[in-house]
C-alpha positions as a Markdown table, in Angstrom:
| # | Residue | x | y | z |
|---|---|---|---|---|
| 1 | Unk | -55.7 | 62.6 | -41.7 |
| 2 | Unk | -56.6 | 66.3 | -42.4 |
| 3 | Unk | -59.4 | 66.1 | -39.8 |
| 4 | Unk | -56.9 | 64.9 | -37.2 |
| 5 | Unk | -54.4 | 67.7 | -38.0 |
| 6 | Unk | -57.2 | 70.2 | -37.8 |
| 7 | Unk | -58.4 | 68.7 | -34.5 |
| 8 | Unk | -54.8 | 68.9 | -33.0 |
| 9 | Unk | -54.2 | 72.4 | -34.1 |
| 10 | Unk | -57.6 | 73.6 | -32.8 |
| 11 | Unk | -57.0 | 71.9 | -29.5 |
| 12 | Unk | -53.6 | 73.5 | -29.2 |
| 13 | Unk | -54.8 | 76.9 | -30.4 |
| 14 | Unk | -52.2 | 77.3 | -33.1 |
| 15 | Unk | -52.4 | 77.4 | -36.9 |
| 16 | Unk | -51.4 | 74.5 | -39.2 |
| 17 | Unk | -48.4 | 76.5 | -40.5 |
| 18 | Unk | -47.0 | 77.1 | -37.0 |
| 19 | Unk | -47.3 | 73.4 | -36.3 |
| 20 | Unk | -45.3 | 72.7 | -39.6 |
| 21 | Unk | -42.6 | 75.2 | -38.6 |
| 22 | Unk | -42.3 | 73.6 | -35.1 |
| 23 | Unk | -42.0 | 70.1 | -36.6 |
| 24 | Unk | -39.4 | 71.3 | -39.1 |
| 25 | Unk | -37.5 | 73.1 | -36.4 |
| 26 | Unk | -37.5 | 70.1 | -34.1 |
| 27 | Unk | -36.4 | 67.6 | -36.7 |
| 28 | Unk | -33.6 | 69.9 | -38.0 |
| 29 | Unk | -32.0 | 70.2 | -34.5 |
| 30 | Unk | -32.7 | 66.5 | -33.7 |
| 31 | Unk | -31.0 | 65.3 | -36.9 |
| 32 | Unk | -28.0 | 67.6 | -36.3 |
| 33 | Unk | -27.6 | 66.5 | -32.7 |
| 34 | Unk | -27.9 | 62.8 | -33.6 |
| 35 | Unk | -25.3 | 63.2 | -36.3 |
| 36 | Unk | -22.9 | 65.0 | -34.0 |
| 37 | Unk | -23.4 | 62.4 | -31.2 |
| 38 | Unk | -22.9 | 59.5 | -33.6 |
| 39 | Unk | -19.7 | 61.1 | -35.0 |
| 40 | Unk | -18.3 | 61.6 | -31.5 |
| 41 | Unk | -19.3 | 58.0 | -30.5 |
| 42 | Unk | -21.6 | 59.1 | -27.7 |
| 43 | Unk | -24.0 | 56.1 | -27.6 |
| 44 | Unk | -25.8 | 57.3 | -24.4 |
| 45 | Unk | -26.4 | 60.8 | -25.9 |
| 46 | Unk | -27.5 | 59.3 | -29.2 |
| 47 | Unk | -30.1 | 57.1 | -27.5 |
| 48 | Unk | -31.3 | 59.9 | -25.2 |
| 49 | Unk | -31.6 | 62.4 | -28.1 |
| 50 | Unk | -33.5 | 59.8 | -30.2 |
| 51 | Unk | -36.0 | 59.0 | -27.5 |
| 52 | Unk | -36.8 | 62.3 | -25.9 |
| 53 | Unk | -38.5 | 65.1 | -27.9 |
| 54 | Unk | -38.0 | 68.6 | -26.4 |
| 55 | Unk | -38.7 | 70.6 | -29.6 |
| 56 | Unk | -35.0 | 71.2 | -30.1 |
| 57 | Unk | -34.1 | 72.5 | -26.7 |
| 58 | Unk | -32.1 | 69.4 | -25.5 |
| 59 | Unk | -30.6 | 69.0 | -29.0 |
| 60 | Unk | -29.4 | 72.6 | -29.0 |
| 61 | Unk | -27.9 | 72.2 | -25.5 |
| 62 | Unk | -26.1 | 69.1 | -26.6 |
| 63 | Unk | -24.7 | 70.7 | -29.7 |
| 64 | Unk | -23.4 | 73.9 | -28.1 |
| 65 | Unk | -22.8 | 72.8 | -24.5 |
| 66 | Unk | -22.5 | 69.1 | -23.7 |
| 67 | Unk | -20.6 | 68.0 | -26.8 |
| 68 | Unk | -18.0 | 70.6 | -26.3 |
| 69 | Unk | -17.1 | 69.6 | -22.7 |
| 70 | Unk | -13.8 | 68.0 | -22.2 |
| 71 | Unk | -13.8 | 65.2 | -19.7 |
| 72 | Unk | -10.5 | 64.2 | -18.0 |
| 73 | Unk | -9.4 | 60.7 | -18.5 |
| 74 | Unk | -8.8 | 58.7 | -15.4 |
| 75 | Unk | -5.3 | 58.4 | -14.1 |
| 76 | Unk | -5.7 | 54.6 | -14.1 |
| 77 | Unk | -5.9 | 54.5 | -17.8 |
| 78 | Unk | -2.9 | 56.7 | -18.3 |
| 79 | Unk | -0.8 | 54.6 | -15.9 |
| 80 | Unk | -1.8 | 51.4 | -17.7 |
| 81 | Unk | -0.7 | 52.9 | -21.0 |
| 82 | Unk | 2.6 | 53.9 | -19.5 |
| 83 | Unk | 3.2 | 50.4 | -18.2 |
| 84 | Unk | 2.5 | 48.9 | -21.6 |
| 85 | Unk | 5.0 | 51.3 | -23.2 |
| 86 | Unk | 7.7 | 50.3 | -20.6 |
| 87 | Unk | 7.2 | 46.6 | -21.3 |
| 88 | Unk | 8.0 | 47.1 | -25.0 |
């Protein structure tokens, strides 16, 4: 295992410590983004974030940009809810 890590770091031209920092950075943001998407009920985002590894870039964008966006509900759903209220 150590030989493999040394091979990977030498091929990438980085030190082992930098690789460890990158892995910790990536997993921190990934877990935070997965937690937030699960709490919001965003199944599509959860799957996307779980499958794609972008060293924290997509995760940071989701946390600070995409999860904060407010999407308008369609007028059809609102009118259906109003009709149900009227029937009561």
